[in-house]
TORTOR-534525 format. One record per atom (N, C-alpha, C): x, y, z; residue in one letter. Coordinates in steps of 0.001 Angstrom, whole numbers, plus 500000, padded with zeros to 6 digits. Example, Ala and Ser with C-alpha at 12.3 -4.5 7.8 and 13.67 -1.06 7.14 Angstrom:
<sites>
513190494310507800a/512300495500507800a/513200496700507800a/512850497750507080s/513670498940507140s/512900500030507870s/
</sites>
This chain:
<sites>
858244463759485033m/857866465252484793m/858606465875485398m/859002467046484561s/859857468669485146s/858968469342486643s/860520469809486234e/859615470512487867e/859028472072487658e/859059471688486275d/858211472560485799d/856209472010485637d/856456471397485376n/854722471090485614n/854649469797486573n/855420470216487811k/854768469841488597k/853792470494489498k/852510470200490458g/851406470820490794g/850739471010490175g/849143470593489820g/848482470418489459g/848061470749487465g/848767470436487576s/849290469829485655s/849222468969484976s/848479468104486394e/847990466741485015e/846882465916484105e/845572467082484160g/844990467344483315g/845373468275481500g/846983468574482197n/846618469421481007n/848059468229480213n/849101467095481091d/849204466061480205d/848512465059479921d/847102464600480047d/846227464534479788d/845649464700478399d/845178465957477894t/845174466608477182t/846143466188476151t/847402466784476175h/848236466896475281h/848609465572474850h/848972464185476494a/848575463095475427a/847399462469474398a/846703463791475117a/845340462355473831a/845767463452472544a/846379464800472618v/846194465555471531v/847923464515470052v/848312464285470980i/849151463569470140i/849139461783470237i/849098461920471179e/848215460557470442e/847058460238468870e/846357461757468625q/845580461231467795q/846452461772465971q/847760463383466852m/848349464016465755m/849589462566465350m/850521461725466280l/851230460664465565l/850730460400464301l/849887459546464628p/849450458794463207p/849340459513462590p/848762460256461797e/848139461455461101e/849475461484459969e/850214461731461488i/851709462062461233i/852692461087459766i/852466460325460788a/853385459078460942a/852586458681459313a/851395458415458394r/850026458172457723r/850865458767456270r/850931460736457048r/851152461442455247r/852329460877455014r/853578460842456282l/855372461438455280l/855344459910455391l/854519459110455960f/855505457909455952f/854578456445455245f/854089456422454523t/852481455470454025t/853920455339453215t/853906453752452191v/854014453512451081v/853683453368450150v/853682454104448527s/853125454513447933s/852282453643446805s/851449453835447186p/850226452658445955p/851141452098444902p/852045453476444077e/852770452626442865e/853902451635442966e/854193451946444622s/855913450916444909s/855285449752445050s/856622449183444259p/856193447387444072p/856367446981445991p/856581447273446476l/856488447646448826l/855448447551449323l/854382448271448031a/852969448220448969a/851974447253449034a/852267446502448304e/851735444709448345e/852168444050449758e/853359444493449953l/854235443614451806l/853079444753452758l/852873443046453943p/852462443962455448p/853471444799456326p/853003445125456466n/853997445995457416n/854738445421458429n/853871443355458960a/855043442685459254a/856841443077458482a/856676442499457406q/857111442781456441q/857889443949455746q/857458444874456037l/858023445760455393l/859570445718456938l/858777445778458540k/859380446515459607k/860425445515459216k/860645444053459033v/861773442765458876v/862265443872457871v/861483443748456646c/862999444671455780c/863972446662456533c/863110446448456897s/862631448275457622s/864754447356458349s/864532446967459283s/865148446055460556s/866986446482459544s/866914444948458374l/867607444705457798l/868652446078457069l/867944446762456997l/868592448196456223l/870172448495456716l/870011448314458146n/870687448192458938n/872041447029458497n/871712446158458639g/872863445243458605g/871588444117458786g/872534442532458671w/871714441817458503w/871476441262460142w/871233440580460881r/870433440165461345r/869917438407462023r/870107437781462702t/869874436679463417t/867993436939463255t/867343435336463353m/865695435451463200m/865750435756464715m/866481435829465829s/866368435856467269s/866465437390467682s/866960438291466626q/867266439131467616q/866126440208466754q/865576439803465353i/864468440294465060i/863128440118465810i/863409439135466789s/862186438632467077s/861934439433468701s/863123439337469485e/863181440390469859e/863170441858469713e/863968442507468583e/863467443314467673e/861850444138467742e/861221442965467283m/860052443252466732m/858378443419467856m/859284441946469151h/858733441331470262h/857156440245469478h/857854439448468882i/856928438307468190i/857283437597468266i/857139436285468353s/858062434949468610s/859082434414467236s/859842433450467265v/861106433245466236v/859967432623465722v/859188431624465099s/858585430549464568s/857740432433463269s/857392433191464110a/856357434438463889a/857624435207462328a/858786434922463064v/859501435739462542v/860156434534461108v/860313432989460965t/859881432297460121t/859522432555458766t/858571432224459924q/857213432358459114q/856949433770457658q/857133435776457903i/857714436344457266i/858595435946456697i/860010435275456668a/861054435433456172a/861201434227454859a/860170433522455228d/859604432645454234d/858965433264452962d/857735434236453466r/857543434646452406r/858366436110451847r/859340436744452743l/860393437726451760l/860824436865450772l/861190436262451527e/862289435330450513e/861745434987448737e/860573433962449687k/859647433797448041k/860301435153446978k/859624436825448347a/859386437325447040a/860655437958446218a/861403437072446859g/863258437718446696g/863524439008446702g/862725439374448606m/864077440230449672m/865158440378450303m/865126439321450652v/865518438835451624v/866930437336451726v/867656437163452181c/868373435936452287c/868856435409453040c/868899434116453610r/868779433030454689r/871032432809454652r/871448433073455596f/872687432516455436f/872675431607457173f/873654430348457026a/874120430298458534a/875341431066459120a/875328431371460620e/876470431830461206e/877557431451460662e/877897430462460211s/879040430225459471s/879649430622458276s/879169430639457594d/879287431297456674d/879266432919457260d/879521433753458333a/879229434728457679a/880394435536459130a/880758434201460029a/882048434121461320a/882716432878461536a/882172432277460635h/882864430382461593h/881946430996462510h/881350430881462867g/880879429941464049g/879248429343464078g/878012429155464728d/877581427642464995d/876153427975463482d/876681426999462942r/875874426783461834r/874611426430462187r/874186426453463455r/872417426138463245r/872053427430463462r/872997428373464177v/871625430225463930v/871438430809462695v/870652431050461942r/870426431354460916r/870149433005460979r/871018433488460276h/870978435082459368h/870088435043458787h/869567436320458474l/868500437285457339l/868997437942457030l/869461438507455544a/869564439562454907a/869136440507453764a/868678441799452927l/868298441997452262l/869035441207451121l/868891441136450386t/869381440754449023t/869199441761447920t/870462442076447228p/870615443246446489p/869539444441445583p/868325443841445138h/866510443463445406h/865709444539446317h/865946443941447409g/865284444088448854g/865964445084448928g/867239445286448932e/868112446765449567e/867661448034448778e/867645447803447135s/867809449084446619s/866018449468446779s/865046448342446819l/863454448784447384l/863498449727448587l/864448449320449159m/863857449517451225m/864669451110450896m/866092451338450134l/866902452618449711l/865979453546449958l/865479453277447953s/864230454031447348s/863209454148448239s/862527453484449148r/860897454151449881r/862715454664451016r/863599454527451381r/864219455657452376r/864102456789451999r/864646457004450789d/864792458224450725d/863184459234449794d/862616458415449493e/860738458385449400e/860520458887450535e/860467458584452639r/859824459184453241r/860796460267453376r/862318460403453203r/863127461249453873r/862278463005452731r/862305462337451725e/861926463791451294e/860008463938451109e/860076463288451596r/858544463847452311r/858150464273454054r/859694464814454138v/859480464690455756v/860501466347455399v/861572466211454873a/862078467505453998a/861130468383452979a/860310468246452494a/858518469115451886a/857819469756452603a/857802468248453493a/856835469143455375a/857653470514455995a/858461470261456304l/859702471361457227l/860169472595456124l/859649472236455106s/860668473611454087s/859070474138453714s/857969473835454344h/857108475453454878h/857090475584456443h/858130475284457334l/858276475882458330l/860552476907458614l/859623477623459088s/861306478651459153s/861762478075459403s/863443478128459771p/864468477784460020p/864416476846461987p/863844478266462779g/863996478318463438g/862428477259463839g/861428476802463406e/860098476392464447e/860889474763463657e/861444474699462733q/861803473103461923q/863014472981463394q/863929472971463832e/865143473054465364e/863461472966466167e/862344473563466651a/861804473519467281a/861382471734467393a/861103471559466639v/860123470294465715v/861849469800466221v/862667469597466127r/863309468551465886r/863986468100467325r/864030469094468028g/863874469566469383g/862840468842470473g/861312468987470023a/860213468356471007a/859805466952470184a/860097466160469200l/861154465380469147l/861551464255468974l/863364464938469598d/863699464290470227d/863923464013472625d/863667465358472214l/862520465167473868l/861324463652474134l/860163463967473390l/859477462520472947l/860549461477472930l/860914461062472584l/861425459873472109l/862501459835473173l/863030460790473829a/863729460291474994a/863097459442476429a/861465461047476590a/860964459960477404a/859920459598477402a/859755458496476231s/859257457498475589s/860655456241475942s/861875456641476272r/862387455385476990r/863310455535477570r/862026456522478300k/862203455592480171k/861065455480481140k/
</sites>
C-alpha cells in the first residue's frame, strides 16, 4: 500500500478490488477471445496457453509445466493433442544443443506459428481499436495503470 492509501482506506481498496475483479474478465473476453471463425477456436485454453508460450521460442516440457503450474504428465497430454493437430513438434535436447537426449523440447510447427501469429495480430488489432476511442492522454493513463497493476501483482 502506498503512503497515500494508508489509514482508513481498506474499504476503498476492497471496492476497487471488486470492481477490477469484474472488469478484467470482461476486458479479456472482449479483446482476447478467439474468433469463432479461427481454426484455433476449437482448441481448449490449456492448449492455447502452451502455444502462446511457444510463440516466444521452444521450451522443455518441465519449463511449460512450471509456467502453467500443471504436472509434466498434463503437459505431455496437451502436447500429444497439439502434435496430432499439427501445431507443435517435439525434439530431443541433443537435436538442439548436443545435450541430454532424455530432455524433450516442444516447439511450434510452421503451421502452428502462423496460426498463433495471426491470433496475436488479431488481438492487437482489437486492443488498438478499443484504444482508438481514447485520447492520447487517456491511452497513456490506461497503459500506466496496467503497468502499475502488473507490477503490484508481481510482489
